[in-house]
N, C-alpha and C positions, 0 to 999 in steps of 0.2 A: 331537855338538856341533860347531859351525862357528865359526871365529875369523876376524875381519877387523880391519884397522886402520882407525880412523876419526879424523877431525879435527873438533873442536867448538870452534873458535877465536873464537866470538862468542856473545853472549847470545841473539840471535835463532836461531842455529843450534841451541843447546841446547834452547830452547823448542820449536822445530820438530821436533827429533829425539825428544824425550820424547813429544810429541803423536803422532808417527808410530808409534813402537813400542808405545805404550799401547793401540793398536787390536788388538794380538795378545795371545793368552792365554799365550804362551810366556815363559820366563824369559830375560832378557838381563842380562849382567853386564859391567861395565867394569873392566878391569884396568890399573892404572898402578903399576908397581913392585910393592910388596908389598901394595898396597891393592886390594880387590875390593869394588865397590859395585853396588847394584841400578841398572841403567841407566834405570829408569823414575822414579828419584828425582832431581828437579831439585836439591835441596839436596845430595845426595850427589855429583852431578856437579860442582857448584861447589866441592867440597872437594878436587878433583883438580887437578893441574897441566895446564891446558888449552892450554899453549903448544906441547905436543908431541902427536903422534898417540897414541891410546889403543887398546888391544886390546878389541874387543867380542866376547864369547862369546855365541853364540846357542844356547840349550838347547831344541832343537825335535825331540826324539826322536820317531820315528814319523811325521815329516813326509816326504812323498814329494819327489822331485826338483823337481816343478813348484811345490810350496809353498815349498821352499827358494829357488828362483829368484825367486818373487814377493817374498819378504822382502828378498833381496839387491837386487832392482830398486828397491824403495822406499827402501832405504838408500844407493843409488848416490850421491846428492849429498854424503854424509858420508864415503864410503870413499876412502882414499888408498892408493896402491900402495907 
């Protein structure tokens, strides 16, 4: 599992993010405090506090380094340091 911090501070960013990760068969979870939701669920994302960065857990076991890099590259517009 790989964890990165992302920011989804606008409706357009949320829609674009969900469309991007829905292309992958892996599981993605968003963690905000004690809440864990499916990152492919637009309704679930809007139930979170989007004013702060959120942890994204990428469950891509068995994926090689090149595949992990590809996922992180497409998520680059959402990742915050």
